[in-house]
C-alpha distance (Angstrom), angle and dihedral (degrees) to the residues before:
residue distance angle dihedral
M1 . . .
P2 3.79 . .
P3 3.83 118.5 .
T4 3.76 118.9 -99.4
D5 3.79 126.7 -135.2
N6 3.80 90.9 -103.8
D7 3.82 120.0 48.3
N8 3.85 90.4 -153.8
N9 3.77 92.8 57.3
N10 3.75 103.6 53.5
N11 3.81 115.5 167.2
N12 3.77 124.3 -133.6
N13 3.80 116.9 -140.9
N14 3.82 97.2 -130.3
N15 3.80 90.6 162.5
N16 3.81 105.3 63.6
D17 3.81 89.6 164.7
L18 3.79 92.4 55.2
P19 3.84 108.9 73.2
G20 3.81 116.6 -134.3
V21 3.81 95.3 6.9
Y22 3.80 113.8 129.8
T23 3.75 115.3 175.2
N24 3.80 148.7 157.9
T25 3.78 90.9 -149.2
T26 3.76 140.6 81.3
P27 3.82 129.0 -157.2
G28 3.80 120.1 -110.2
P29 3.82 143.5 150.3
A30 3.80 111.0 -69.1
P31 3.82 121.9 -141.8
N32 3.79 126.0 -118.5
G33 3.75 95.9 41.7
L34 3.85 94.7 -63.9
G35 3.78 94.5 133.7
Q36 3.79 113.7 -144.7
G37 3.79 122.6 1.2
L38 3.83 140.5 170.6
F39 3.82 119.5 -103.8
A40 3.80 127.5 -164.5
T41 3.81 114.8 -105.9
K42 3.83 91.7 -160.6
A43 3.77 139.5 13.3
I44 3.79 107.3 -75.2
P45 3.82 119.3 -159.1
A46 3.81 124.4 -140.9
G47 3.80 105.9 -76.0
G48 3.80 91.4 21.8
D49 3.78 124.3 136.0
V50 3.78 115.1 -97.1
L51 3.76 97.3 168.7
N52 3.81 137.6 -5.8
I53 3.85 121.2 -173.5
K54 3.80 116.5 -173.0
T55 3.81 99.9 -166.5
P56 3.80 126.5 29.8
F57 3.79 125.8 -129.3
V58 3.79 82.7 -131.2
A59 3.84 134.9 -16.1
V60 3.79 127.9 172.6
L61 3.75 135.7 170.3
D62 3.73 124.8 -110.9
T63 3.80 111.2 -102.8
E64 3.79 93.7 -109.9
R65 3.86 90.5 53.6
L66 3.81 96.4 52.9
E67 3.84 92.7 91.5
D68 3.82 99.3 45.0
T69 3.83 103.0 34.5
C70 3.75 130.7 62.8
S71 3.80 112.5 -115.5
G72 3.79 90.7 -152.1
C73 3.84 102.8 54.1
F74 3.84 100.1 10.2
G75 3.82 89.3 -129.3
R76 3.80 96.8 -50.2
R77 3.83 94.0 120.4
Y78 3.80 94.5 58.3
L79 3.84 97.9 35.5
G80 3.77 109.9 138.4
G81 3.81 95.1 20.7
D82 3.79 129.1 92.2
S83 3.78 106.5 -78.7
D84 3.79 89.1 -156.0
D85 3.81 87.9 67.5
V86 3.81 92.7 55.3
T87 3.80 115.9 95.9
L88 3.81 111.3 -158.9
R89 3.80 116.4 -156.2
A90 3.75 120.5 -143.4
C91 3.78 121.2 -125.8
T92 3.82 104.9 -95.9
G93 3.77 90.5 -138.1
C94 3.78 107.2 52.0
R95 3.87 101.9 6.7
V96 3.85 87.8 -144.8
V97 3.79 104.7 100.7
R98 3.80 125.6 47.4
Y99 3.77 134.8 -154.0
C100 3.81 141.8 -162.0
D101 3.72 93.7 -128.9
R102 3.81 144.6 -37.6
T103 3.82 91.9 -66.6
C104 3.79 92.2 60.9
Q105 3.79 91.6 40.6
S106 3.80 93.2 50.8
K107 3.84 92.1 48.0
D108 3.81 93.6 52.0
W109 3.80 92.6 41.5
K110 3.76 91.9 56.5
L111 3.80 92.9 42.4
A112 3.83 98.1 52.1
H113 3.76 117.3 -53.5
S114 3.81 92.7 94.4
L115 3.82 86.6 64.7
E116 3.81 97.6 47.2
C117 3.81 101.3 34.5
P118 3.87 95.6 86.0
T119 3.77 91.0 51.3
F120 3.80 92.7 49.0
K121 3.83 89.4 49.1
K122 3.84 92.4 51.8
L123 3.82 91.8 50.1
T124 3.84 95.4 51.2
P125 2.99 126.2 163.6
R126 3.81 87.6 21.8
V127 3.84 114.9 78.4
L128 3.81 121.0 -157.5
P129 3.80 116.0 -121.5
N130 3.79 117.6 -104.1
N131 3.82 97.0 -99.7
A132 3.82 91.7 49.7
R133 3.81 91.2 49.1
A134 3.80 90.7 48.9
L135 3.79 91.8 47.7
L136 3.83 91.6 48.3
R137 3.80 90.0 49.4
I138 3.81 92.5 51.7
V139 3.77 94.3 46.9
Q140 3.79 95.1 47.4
R141 3.83 91.6 47.3
V142 3.80 90.8 50.8
Q143 3.78 92.2 48.6
R144 3.82 91.7 49.6
G145 3.82 94.8 46.0
K146 3.80 94.2 -113.8
Y147 3.82 93.5 143.8
V148 3.79 125.7 71.0
P149 3.82 115.5 -121.7
A150 3.85 93.3 -108.1
E151 3.84 90.6 57.2
L152 3.81 91.7 50.5
D153 3.81 91.8 44.9
R154 3.80 90.7 52.1
F155 3.79 91.6 46.2
A156 3.81 91.0 49.6
Q157 3.82 90.0 57.0
L158 3.81 92.5 59.3
E159 3.81 115.1 104.5
T160 3.84 120.9 -114.4
H161 3.81 97.6 -161.0
E162 3.78 84.0 -152.8
A163 3.80 94.0 155.7
A164 3.84 91.8 51.7
I165 3.83 91.5 46.9
R166 3.80 92.3 49.8
A167 3.84 93.2 46.9
E168 3.81 101.6 38.1
S169 3.80 104.2 26.4
P170 3.83 110.7 27.8
R171 3.82 92.6 163.3
Q172 3.80 89.8 56.3
W173 3.82 90.3 50.4
E174 3.83 89.8 48.5
R175 3.81 89.4 53.5
I176 3.80 91.7 48.4
S177 3.86 91.2 47.7
L178 3.83 92.6 49.8
S179 3.80 91.5 48.0
A180 3.79 90.8 48.5
K181 3.81 91.7 50.3
A182 3.83 91.2 51.2
V183 3.82 94.1 43.8
G184 3.82 90.7 49.3
A185 3.83 88.4 56.5
Y186 3.82 95.6 42.7
S187 3.81 95.9 45.7
G188 3.76 95.0 58.4
G189 3.74 100.5 -118.2
G190 3.74 131.7 -76.5
M191 3.82 96.4 118.3
G192 3.77 124.3 63.7
E193 3.81 123.2 -123.7
E194 3.81 92.4 -114.0
E195 3.81 91.3 54.0
I196 3.80 91.1 47.3
C197 3.78 89.2 51.4
G198 3.84 88.6 55.9
V199 3.82 89.8 51.2
G200 3.80 89.9 49.7
A201 3.80 92.4 50.6
K202 3.82 90.8 49.8
L203 3.80 88.7 50.0
D204 3.79 92.0 51.4
L205 3.80 94.5 48.6
N206 3.75 100.8 39.3
S207 3.80 107.7 35.7
F208 3.79 125.3 112.0
N209 3.78 128.4 -140.6
L210 3.82 102.8 -101.0
T211 3.81 106.4 -137.7
N212 3.75 136.4 -177.8
A213 3.80 120.1 -117.2
Q214 3.81 89.7 -83.7
Y215 3.84 92.9 54.7
D216 3.83 97.1 -107.2
R217 3.77 109.9 143.2
I218 3.79 113.9 -113.0
G219 3.79 104.1 161.3
L220 3.81 146.6 -40.1
Y221 3.78 131.2 -65.0
L222 3.84 136.4 -168.5
H223 3.74 135.5 -174.3
P224 3.80 118.3 163.2
Y225 3.78 94.2 -139.6
A226 3.83 93.4 51.0
A227 3.80 88.0 46.9
L228 3.81 88.6 67.3
I229 3.85 91.3 71.9
N230 3.78 107.4 105.2
H231 3.81 126.9 -139.2
S232 3.78 129.4 -105.5
C233 3.78 128.6 161.8
A234 3.83 83.6 -146.8
Y235 3.85 89.0 58.6
N236 3.80 125.6 175.0
A237 3.80 98.2 -161.9
V238 3.81 140.4 40.7
A239 3.81 132.5 -151.8
G240 3.74 126.0 -136.2
F241 3.81 138.8 168.3
D242 3.76 133.5 -131.1
G243 3.75 100.1 -169.8
A244 3.82 105.8 -54.9
E245 3.80 92.0 -21.5
L246 3.82 117.1 104.4
F247 3.77 122.5 -145.0
V248 3.81 123.7 -172.6
K249 3.83 112.2 -171.9
A250 3.80 134.5 -179.4
V251 3.81 113.7 -106.9
R252 3.85 88.5 -167.3
P253 3.83 133.4 15.5
I254 3.81 111.7 -68.3
S255 3.79 117.6 -156.0
N256 3.80 124.8 -135.2
D257 3.82 110.4 -83.2
E258 3.84 91.4 13.6
Q259 3.78 115.0 136.5
V260 3.83 115.8 -110.7
F261 3.79 116.5 -128.5
I262 3.79 132.7 -175.1
S263 3.80 126.1 179.4
Y264 3.79 119.2 -108.0
V265 3.84 91.5 -163.1
D266 3.74 139.1 40.0
T267 3.85 103.3 -78.9
T268 3.78 92.9 -162.0
N269 3.80 87.4 74.3
P270 3.82 121.4 95.3
T271 3.78 117.2 -89.9
Q272 3.77 94.4 -108.4
L273 3.82 92.1 55.9
R274 3.82 94.4 44.5
R275 3.78 92.0 51.2
Q276 3.80 91.5 46.5
E277 3.80 92.9 51.5
L278 3.80 92.8 45.7
R279 3.84 91.6 50.2
E280 3.84 93.1 46.9
R281 3.77 98.0 40.3
Y282 3.85 103.6 32.4
F283 3.84 103.5 16.5
F284 3.78 99.3 -126.2
D285 3.80 136.3 104.4
C286 3.78 114.0 -123.5
A287 3.77 114.5 -129.2
C288 3.84 98.3 173.2
S289 3.80 121.3 141.0
K290 3.77 92.7 -101.7
C291 3.80 93.8 53.9
S292 3.81 93.1 44.3
S293 3.81 94.5 49.9
S294 3.77 94.7 40.2
A295 3.80 92.1 50.8
Q296 3.78 89.1 56.0
D297 3.83 95.3 43.2
E298 3.79 99.0 45.4
G299 3.79 111.1 83.6
Q300 3.77 122.4 -147.5
Q301 3.82 90.9 -106.7
E302 3.82 92.4 52.5
Q303 3.80 91.6 48.6
Q304 3.79 91.1 49.5
Q305 3.81 91.7 49.7
G306 3.75 90.3 49.9
M307 3.82 93.0 52.3
E308 3.80 91.0 47.3
A309 3.81 89.4 52.1
F310 3.79 90.6 51.7
K311 3.80 90.2 54.3
I312 3.81 86.8 61.0
L313 3.85 90.7 50.5
R314 3.79 92.6 50.5
S315 3.82 91.2 50.4
T316 3.79 90.9 54.9
P317 3.86 118.3 85.6
A318 3.78 116.1 -118.0
S319 3.82 120.4 -113.4
T320 3.81 88.4 -108.3
S321 3.78 95.9 56.2
N322 3.81 119.2 110.3
D323 3.78 99.8 -154.4
D324 3.79 94.4 103.7
D325 3.82 141.7 2.9
P326 3.82 124.3 -76.9
V327 3.83 93.8 -105.8
R328 3.82 92.4 57.7
R329 3.80 90.1 47.4
V330 3.80 89.2 52.7
E331 3.81 90.6 51.1
R332 3.82 91.9 49.0
L333 3.80 93.2 48.4
Q334 3.81 92.7 47.3
S335 3.75 89.1 49.1
A336 3.82 91.1 49.3
L337 3.80 91.1 50.5
R338 3.80 91.0 52.4
E339 3.79 91.7 45.9
V340 3.84 92.9 51.9
N341 3.82 91.3 46.6
T342 3.76 94.5 48.8
S343 3.85 98.6 40.4
T344 3.81 98.8 43.4
S345 3.81 138.6 34.8
C346 3.83 91.3 -128.5
P347 3.87 112.7 141.1
I348 3.75 119.7 -128.6
T349 3.82 89.2 -106.3
S350 3.87 91.9 63.2
Q351 3.77 130.7 85.2
P352 2.94 135.6 -71.5
I353 3.84 89.1 25.8
V354 3.78 90.7 62.6
A355 3.78 91.0 53.1
L356 3.77 93.4 43.9
R357 3.78 90.7 54.4
D358 3.80 92.3 49.4
E359 3.77 89.6 52.0
L360 3.80 90.6 46.8
I361 3.80 92.3 53.1
A362 3.81 90.6 50.8
S363 3.84 91.2 48.4
L364 3.80 92.2 47.0
L365 3.79 89.8 54.4
S366 3.80 90.4 49.4
A367 3.75 89.9 50.9
G368 3.79 93.0 49.2
M369 3.82 92.9 -116.1
F370 3.82 94.9 139.8
Y371 3.80 100.3 161.7
A372 3.80 91.6 51.3
A373 3.80 89.6 46.9
F374 3.80 90.1 51.0
A375 3.81 90.7 51.1
H376 3.81 93.4 51.6
A377 3.86 91.5 43.0
A378 3.81 86.5 54.5
V379 3.85 90.0 51.5
R380 3.76 88.3 52.6
Y381 3.84 93.9 46.0
V382 3.84 97.3 44.8
R383 3.77 105.5 32.0
V384 3.79 110.8 16.3
D385 3.82 112.3 37.9
P386 3.83 98.3 50.3
V387 3.81 87.9 59.4
V388 3.77 100.8 35.3
Y389 3.84 94.7 42.9
P390 3.84 102.9 29.7
F391 3.83 93.6 176.6
V392 3.81 108.1 93.9
G393 3.78 93.0 -145.2
H394 3.84 96.0 48.3
P395 3.81 107.5 137.7
I396 3.79 94.0 -135.5
R397 3.77 89.0 60.0
A398 3.81 88.9 51.8
V399 3.79 92.1 49.1
H400 3.78 92.2 50.0
A401 3.80 91.8 47.2
W402 3.78 89.5 51.8
A403 3.84 90.1 50.9
L404 3.83 90.1 52.4
A405 3.78 91.0 49.7
K406 3.82 93.1 48.7
L407 3.78 90.7 50.8
A408 3.80 90.9 49.8
I409 3.83 90.3 49.0
H410 3.77 90.0 50.8
L411 3.78 93.1 50.8
S412 3.79 93.0 42.9
Q413 3.80 89.5 55.9
G414 3.76 91.0 55.0
G415 3.75 97.8 -96.2
E416 3.79 109.9 176.3
G417 3.73 128.7 -154.8
G418 3.75 120.8 -102.5
V419 3.74 130.4 -162.8
G420 3.81 113.2 18.7
A421 3.86 90.8 -2.8
G422 3.76 90.1 154.8
D423 3.81 93.7 56.4
G424 3.78 134.2 68.1
G425 3.74 93.5 48.6
E426 3.84 91.8 -62.1
K427 3.82 95.4 134.6
E428 3.76 93.5 45.0
V429 3.80 93.4 50.0
R430 3.76 92.6 46.8
A431 3.74 91.1 50.5
A432 3.84 90.1 49.0
V433 3.83 92.1 51.5
E434 3.80 90.6 49.2
R435 3.83 92.2 45.4
L436 3.81 91.3 51.2
G437 3.81 91.0 48.5
L438 3.77 90.4 -133.3
N439 3.79 113.7 -164.0
L440 3.82 100.0 -141.7
G441 3.81 92.2 -175.4
L442 3.78 93.3 63.9
V443 3.81 91.0 43.8
I444 3.80 90.5 53.0
W445 3.79 93.2 47.5
S446 3.75 94.7 49.3
V447 3.81 94.2 47.8
L448 3.76 93.3 49.6
R449 3.79 94.0 42.3
G450 3.83 89.0 52.5
L451 3.80 88.9 54.9
V452 3.82 93.2 47.2
V453 3.77 96.9 43.8
G454 3.79 91.2 46.6
E455 3.85 93.3 53.8
G456 3.82 92.5 110.2
A457 3.78 91.9 66.6
A458 3.77 95.9 28.7
C459 3.81 121.3 119.5
A460 3.81 97.2 -163.7
V461 3.77 115.1 118.9
P462 3.82 119.8 -99.6
G463 3.82 95.8 -107.1
F464 3.78 91.8 55.5
R465 3.81 92.1 47.4
G466 3.78 89.6 50.3
V467 3.77 92.3 55.9
V468 3.81 91.4 48.0
G469 3.78 92.0 47.5
S470 3.79 91.8 51.5
A471 3.80 91.7 49.0
F472 3.82 91.0 50.0
G473 3.80 90.2 50.7
E474 3.80 90.6 54.4
V475 3.83 93.3 48.1
Q476 3.82 92.1 46.0
G477 3.81 90.7 49.0
E478 3.82 91.2 51.6
F479 3.79 91.1 53.5
V480 3.85 90.9 47.3
R481 3.81 91.8 50.4
N482 3.76 88.4 55.5
G483 3.78 93.1 49.3
I484 3.81 94.8 -109.8
E485 3.86 125.1 133.2
P486 3.83 106.8 -161.4
G487 3.77 89.8 -179.5
R488 3.79 88.5 73.2
M489 3.80 94.3 45.3
G490 3.83 100.0 82.5
V491 3.80 93.9 134.8
E492 3.81 92.5 49.6
I493 3.80 92.2 46.6
G494 3.77 89.6 50.3
R495 3.81 90.3 55.2
E496 3.83 90.9 51.5
W497 3.78 90.1 53.7
E498 3.75 90.4 50.5
K499 3.83 85.7 57.1
V500 3.78 91.0 49.2
G501 3.80 87.4 51.2
R502 3.80 90.7 55.3
L503 3.80 90.0 48.8
V504 3.81 90.6 49.5
G505 3.81 91.8 48.0
G506 3.83 90.8 52.7
V507 3.80 91.6 52.4
I508 3.81 93.5 49.5
E509 3.81 92.5 45.9
G510 3.80 91.0 48.7
E511 3.80 92.5 55.7
G512 3.80 93.7 42.9
G513 3.79 93.1 -113.2
K514 3.76 126.7 165.0
């Protein structure tokens, strides 16, 4: 058994027939009609390992990430470095997938790309969508005996929900059927179209969002053992990826024999939207404790206000859209924030205000408005995340803390704004930071130290924690070289966070927030 990243959270390989699966769980019948589930085989502390899977059953990149992400390591090899300095080389056969180097190429070639490459080449310049590429990869690996019997047995036990898809989502079934027909032709036979449809339905219903170490979606992932984890909006574990490696960690202590739950949807959304997404995407009605209590607590007026606020969010272009320049996106997002705040009584810790702020931060960065981005990242770190993600070790909190620290590092090194730097409140925020006399160095040190000291209960993946630890070492070393011991400056650091609090308060007041 390989060592884990935390000696106190050693995994037991309870699945000797499933290669690369290390877990502190066992499958069993779940109550309340939830089918099979995973149950803890020992008491697992917050931050402890629930499940670690080294190799996926299948994992593919989203089509838009094929050009900027390695299909061998999914970005793990260059994590922590400047991605702009990484030159990915296209497969010389199909020119569709790209790799860091020969090591990544060889790994993916042996795993599955040798089977799919001729098909990709024939289809050039057309590129199959991610679900069709994943389906093709599964079918070809099954036909070539690339899976061990235990993996196939576990996959065979997954439900297809074919009847529900046909009845409630005919367009989804049509897509699955068309993909199955194409994959049947491309794979060279050996598996009938009906059987391939069943594989496609299982893929649709049981796949995870494949993310990078900072929880940005890059593709889709499936492993039949991980697919046994049931959903609850009142979850006790979270999933994350370090390249192709899956980690499921406890966000709170899990008792021996307790069922493990993750959330299939964004639990920061209102109950009505969560239930709607779960019904449409997974064909079940959530009856978890959070949904039951929220449905009783949320009045009709509050629900209506929430839905009206989401209409504003949907009408606002995402930070990744190309329909206008970053400055205009910033203006639209700021206008949307003010509209939500003035037209509803929604607090800044509710959706869609949380999502609007995330989009605003991304757009401010694109526009080169780094001081304004820092101020909104501070709002998120100080006022939003502790409420929205109440578990201290939640990985999204860690990612947002890291974003705040990186912005502070950039500003402390004299980073200047770029396009539109005088707009979006950039000048006002910069003036406020200078007026407050904010010591960015102490802010950086305290944020990074909090991440490093809290590693025992942290649910972020090892690669991310390694990057943070390295950055903290550099910051600590810089202080030491200047004869400063920030570890003994608790009072001074407290004063700096009081200044940050005043900056945050000014931002919230300026947008009419509550």
